[in-house]
N, C-alpha and C positions, 0 to 999 in steps of 0.2 A: 510640265518642268517649273521649277520654284526657283522666282528671281526675287533680288532683293533691288530697288530702286533708288539709286544715291540722291542726298542732296549736292547742290553746288551753293559755293558762298563768296563775294567778290572778296578779294584779297585788298588791304591797304597798309604798306608799310610804315612801322614803329621807327621813327627816323633817329637817326644818331643823335641829330641838337637836339629833339625835342627830350631822349632819356640824359643827353648831358645834363640841361639846364635844368628839369625838372628833378633829379636823381643823383644829387652830388655827394650822396652819404657814405660814409664809410661803413667798412663792413664790424660786424662782430665775431667773438672767437667760434670758429666752426666747431660742432662736435663731430666723434669719430665718422658717423655717417656721412657726414659733409666731404670728408677727406677722400673715402672711397669713391671712388670712383674708380633716325628712326622712323615706322610708318606704316600703318593698318590700313584695311581697306574699310574701315567703319569711320561715318561721317564725324565730323566735330559736334559734340551733343548741342544741345540746345538745352532751354531752360524744360521747354513744354513735354515734346514728345522724343526727343531726342534727336530731331534732324533738325540740323543748324537754318538758320535765317537766311534770305536771300535766295535768287535762282541766276540762272545765267552761269555763263562760263567767268572763270576767273578772268583777274585782267592784269597787266603788269603792273608791277608798284613801281613804286617812285625809287626805291632803291637799286633798282635793274632786279628785285626778284622773278623769278623763272615763273611763267605761266601753268606749267602742270602740264596734263594732257589727256586725251579725253579717255573716257570709263572704257576700260579692260584692255588699253596700251599705256606705256610710258615710255618717256626718253630713255633709251638702252644707256646701259654704261658696261664698262668692262668690268667683269665678278670680279672680288676678292676676297675672302674668307682668311680667318685668324684666328688665334687664341694667345693666350699671354698665361704665362708660367714660372713657377717660383724653380730657375735657375740651379738651386740646391738640391732640389731630387729630378735633376737631368737623367740618372741613371734608371729611375723609375717610370719616367716617362717616354724613354727614349721610343718605345717599340711604337708608340702610337703617333710622336713627332714624324715620323719615317712617314705615316701614311699622309701626313699632311705637305707634301712635296708641292711646292707652288703655292703654298699660302702664304700670309701674313703674320709676324707678331713685331712687338717692340719692345723696347729696355730704356729706363730711365737712368742716364750717366750723370753724374755730378761732379762739378770742377774740382767742389770741394774732398770729391773722396779722390779723385784721381789727383790730386795737387795738394797732399796732406799738408806738404813744408812746400813753401813757397820756393819754384825751380827745380824741384823732384817731383817731376811725373811719373806715373807707375798706370798704363794701361793693360799691363797682365791680365786682370778680371775680364775686360771688354774684348779683349783680343779674343780669349778663350771662347767666350758666348758668339760673339761675331764669328766665329771657325764654325762652333758646330751648327749655328742657323744654316749655315751655308753646307755644311756637310748632312744633315736632313733636309733641304733643298726649301727652305723657309725663308723668304726674303725679310731683314732685318730693318727695321725704324729706329730712329731713334729721338729721345726726348733729351734736349739739353738742359740741364737745370744747374744753378750756380751753389746754392747750397748757404751755409753760412759757417765761417771760418774766418782766417788771415784776410780773405781775399775780399769780404766784404765790411769786417770788425764788427764788434757788440758779440753780444751773446744771444745763441738762440733760445727761443721762447716757446718753440715744439719740438720733441724729440719724437720719434718712431723710430727704435732700433739705432742703425747708424744716418736715418734720415732727419734733415731739418727744414724749415723754409728757407727758403730764397731770398736774398737783399740784394739790394744795388751794389755791383760791384766798386771799390773804391778806386781802381785804375781802370779805366777803359780798355786802354792801350793792352794791358794784361788779358782783360776777357777778348777782346777781339782775337789776341794769341792763342788764346786756350780754341776758342771757335775754331777757327783758321787751322790749327793744326788735327784738333777731333775730324772735322770735314777732310780735310786731305787724305790723314789715317786709313778711313773707314769707306772712302767713295771708290778707292781702289778693292774692296773687298765686297760693292755689291750694294752697300747704305747710299742711297739717294733720298731720302727723306728724312728730316730735320725739324722735330716740333722745339717751340721756342718756351722752355717751363714746363709747368701742369697745373692746372686748377686755380686759376691765381684769383678765382674768386675767395677763394678759401684763405685766412689770415695762416694756416697752420704751412699753406705751400708759399705764399709771396707776401712781404714784410713791407712792401715799397708802396707805392700808389700809383694808379693809374696812367699817369704823366711820367715817371719812372719806367716803367713796365713799356711803353711805345717808343722810348729812346732806346732801353733795352734791344726790344725786337727789329727796329729799324738797325741797330748795330749789328745784332746776329747776321740778321739778313742779310746784308751786304759782304759780311765774313763768310756765309755761306756758300754763296753764289759767286762769290769770286774764285772760292778753292775748288769748286764742282760746278759745270757748267750745265751739267745734269739734272743737279740739285731740285728739288720741291722743297718751301719753306713753309713750314705747317705754323700754325696760329697755339696756344698755349691749350685750348681744350677746358672748358669749365667742367665743373660737378655736375650730375644728372639734375640735382634737385637746382638747379637754377635756372632750366631753361621751364617749368611751368611758369614762373614770375614774367619773365618774357613774353610766351604766350596769352598770359593773363592782360599783360599792360596790353598789347599789340590791340586784343580785342577788344580791349575796353576803352581804345584812344579811337576804336571805328565806331562808339556808340552802343555796342553791341555787350552791355552789361549782363545780359541772363547767360549769352553764350562764354564771359568770361569767369564768371563764377562756377556754371558748370567744368567747364574745361580746364581750372583750378582746381576743384574736386576730385576731377578724374584721374588727373596725373598724379595728384598726392595720396590717392587714397589707400597706398601701402605704407605710407607714413605719416599717418597720423596715429599720434601716440608713442611713439617713438622717440621724441626729442621735447619729451614735456609739452610747454607751447611756443612753442618755435614754429610747429608745422599744426595746423588746427583746421579743421572742416570751415568753410567759408560759407554763412546764411546769407547775407546781403551784400550792398555792393560798398556800405562804411566798415565791413569786417574784409573786405579785398583791398579796399583802399589802405589798411594798418598794415595790413601784410606786405603790400607794395612798399609803401612807405617807410617802413621798417628796418633796422640798421642793416640785417646780411640780406634785407628785400633790396633796398637801394645799392648797395655793395652787387649783389649780382649782375642788375640791370646797367649798372656803368660798365662792368666789365662785358655783358653783352654788346652793349652799345661799342665799346673800345674794340669787340673781336669785328663787327661790321665794319667798322671805321677801317682796321689794319685791311683787311678782306677790299674793300671800296680804294684806298690807296695803293694797292699790290703790294705793299710792305710784306703781305702773306701770300702764297700762292693755293693757299688749301683752309679749307672751314674743315674743324674737328672738334667733332662731339663726342658726349658719355651718357649713353643711356642705360639705367637700372630700373626704369619704372614698366606699368603695367604696359601688355603690347597694344592694348587698345587706344593709347594716347600716340601711338607715332604719327598716323597721317596728319592731326593737329598741328603737333610739333615740326613737321616738314614743311608744312602750309606758311607758317611763322619764318621758318626757316628761310624757306626759299624768298620771302616777301623780303626778309632781312642783308641777304648774301647777292652779290653780283651774279647774273647767269655764269660768267665767264668762271666762275670758283666753285671746283669742284668740293663738296663735301664726305668727308671720313669718319667715320663711327670709330675712334680706336678704341672705345670700350664699349661695350655691349653687354647687357647680362639679367638678372633677375632678383631684384631686393625686396624679399617677404620675412619679416622676422615673427610670422605668425606660428609657421610650424604645423600646419593644420591642413596643407596641400600632402596630395598622396606624389608619390614620384612620378605616375604617367602625366599628371597636371602640369609637373614643373619640366619633364620629358619634353612633352609638346608642346609648350611656352616658349622653349628655346628655340625650337625650329622657327615658330608664328613668329619670334619678335626677329631672327635673322631674317625671316624673308621678309618679311614688312621694312627692315631698313633699308635691305636692296631693294626692296621691288619702288620705291621711293626714290633710289638715285645715287645712295650711298655709295660713292666707289669700293669704300672698303669695310667692312665689319669684322671687329674681333670680338671674341666672347671671353668675358674674366669673369671668374678663375676657369682655366684648365681642368685642376684639381682643389676642389678644398683643403685646408690645412687644419687638420683636428686640434691640434697646437697650437692653434694663432687666435688673434684677439676674438674672432667671429668662429666660435667652436658651435655654434647653432645652426652656420651655414647658412644666413640670410642671401647670401648669394650663392649659386647652385654652379657645381661644376661638373664638365663633361665625363671626367676619370674618380675614382674612388680614390683614397689617398696614395694606396701604393701602387696605384698606374692601369689598375684593371678597370675595362670600357663600361661606363654606365650605359644606359637605352639612350640617353640626351647625347653620348660621344657618336655611339653607332648612327644616329640622326646626323648628327654635323656632318660625319664622315661623308654620308651619301651625298647631302649639299655640297660638302668642298668637293668631290666626284665629278659630280653634273657640273660646276661652275668651271674646270678646267678649262681653257681657251672659250669660254662660252660671254655673252652679254647676257647680264640680267633683264625681266622685263616684267613690269608689273602684270598682273594679274587681279581683273575687276570687272567682271561682267558674267553674264548667265548665270550668278547665282553665288561665285568665284570668289576666294579672295586666296593670294599666294606671292607668289616670284615662278618666272620661267626661265631657265638657263638656255639661251639659244645658239647653237651650231649651224653651220652649212647642212642641210638634208634632215635635221632629228632636233626635236626639246625634250626637253625634260622641265617636269613643272612639280611645284610641290603646293599644294590647294587645299582649301576645307572650306566650308559652308556655315555663316551663323546658324543656320535654320537647316534645312536639307534642298542639295540640286540634284536633277537627274540629267547627266549628259549622256551623248554620244559617241562612242568610238569607237572611229573607222578601223578598215583592215589592216593591220600589224601594228594598231595602238593598244597600250594598255593602261589599267591604273591597279595600284599595286599598294599593300603598306610600305611605308619610304624605305626604301634601301631592301625589298625584298621582292624585285621585279618577276624572278622568275616564279611569281605564285600570282601575275595579274590576273585582270580579268578585262573581259575585250564587250564591245556592244554597248548595252544600256548600261547605266553605272549610274548610285543613285551614292552621292556624298554629303556628308556630315560635320560636325564637329572636330573630328577625329582627320588630320593629317595625309594626304593621300600624294603617292607619287605618280605623275602622267607620264607615258613615253609616247610622245607623238610624233610624226614624221612631217607636220607643217611648221609653219611657225604660230605662235598662240593665239596671237591675231585672228588669222585664217580660222584656226579652232573655235574661238569663241565666237565668231561671226558666224559659223555653221549649226552653232545651239539652237 
C-alpha cells in the first residue's frame, strides 16, 4: 500500500488590526476577471520540497481560528451542494434542476432594480424565481445589493447590462425599509440566508469605503434579524483572486517568506498573463511585498480584514467565500480562513468554479477537476458549496468558457454534470467528512449505516474493501469492484458500510 505522509504547520492569525494599520489604501479598477466571481489534501507548498516548514499539530489562533483535525478525519458538517444558473434559460435547464432537489442556489436582487422609481416596488421577477426554485426543490439564498440610482445619487461608473456598482444609500431609513420588506416577503417562501452586497473588494461592485460598508452591513443585519428570527446574515463574499493576497500576507507575517511566495504562485498559477502586469509570478520577497501593497492588493487585504472583523463582532453569522483557482490551493486557503474566522462562524462557498483561459485541457480533466474541487471545499468544512456556472453562455462575455459548466448551453448534461449529480445524491441527509489517509484524498458523505466517498490518490494507493463494499467509477456503482483495489489520480466512488474513519484505520 502506498501512503503519503503529510507535513503539519503551526498557524498564526493575521489580525484585523495589523492589516487595517498596514494596508489602508484604496483599490484600483477591477478588470473583468476580478468581477466574476475551499481545501485539498495537498500540504501547503514550501520553497524546497513542496512540504511546509514546521512540525506538530496546529494550534488555535488568536482570532479564534479552528485547530483543524487529525489526518483522515474532519469536523463533520451537514453537506449542501448547489449550482448557479441563468434564470432566463430556465426551460432548458429545468430537467436537470429537478434532479437537484435538496440543493442550494442564490440570486442577486438589487434595490435599484426592484424600485426603479422611488416608492414603486416591483417584486414580480424575484417572486417567479423564488417560486420556481421551490418547485424544483432547491433552497434559495439571496444577495441583497443596493446598486446605483435615485437611492444613492451619482452616476454609475461600472455597468454590466442592468448591473451597476453599489453605493451608500442617501436615506438609511429607506434602505432599512427595503431590506425589511424583502426579508419579510421571502422568509415566508423559504428564504433564510441573506448576503449583504457582493465582492466589495472590487470597485465595480462597491463604490463606498470600508467604513461605509461596515455601517451598511450592521444596518442590514439588524433589519434581517428583526424581520426573520430564523435568518442567517452572510457577509459580502470577496472575489476569488482576493484570498491569495490574504494567505500570502498571513504566511509572511509568520516569518515564512518562502512558503508565502510558493503559496502566492500556486494560488495564481492560472492568472499569470491574464491581466497584464496586475498578477505576475513572484520571485522574491520584494516582489511579494509590491503585490501586497499595490493598490488592489491593499484594497483586498483591507476588505479581508473587514470580513474577519464583522464575523468576530457577530455582525454576520456566516463567512462567504468565492473560489475559482486550482484545487491544490484549497488546503492552504482554508488554513488561512480558519485562522482568521471565529470557530463559531460557518464558512460557505457560494461560488466555486474553475478558471482557466488556456483552453489546453481535455474535457475529462475539467470534469474531474470539478469533482476534486467540490470534494476538497466540502471536506475542509464548508457548509455550502455552489458550482458556478451551471451552463456556460456561448453568447456571453466569456465565449471561450474559462469557467466550466455542468451542462451544455441547451441543457444537455455533460460528464461534469453527471459527476455533480452523483455527489449531490450522496450528500442528501449526510454529513461531509474529510478523507486524507491511507494514500487517499477526497470527501465522504456519512449516513447511519452507510458511507459514500469520492476519493483519488496523488500517486497510487491500494485499499482493501470488506464484504458488501465496492469501488466504482463515479456514479456507476453497479459496475463496482470489491476486495483489493488500486486507486490512482482518477476519482472513484466508494460504497462503505462503516464510517470512513474506521475504514481508513483498517487499511
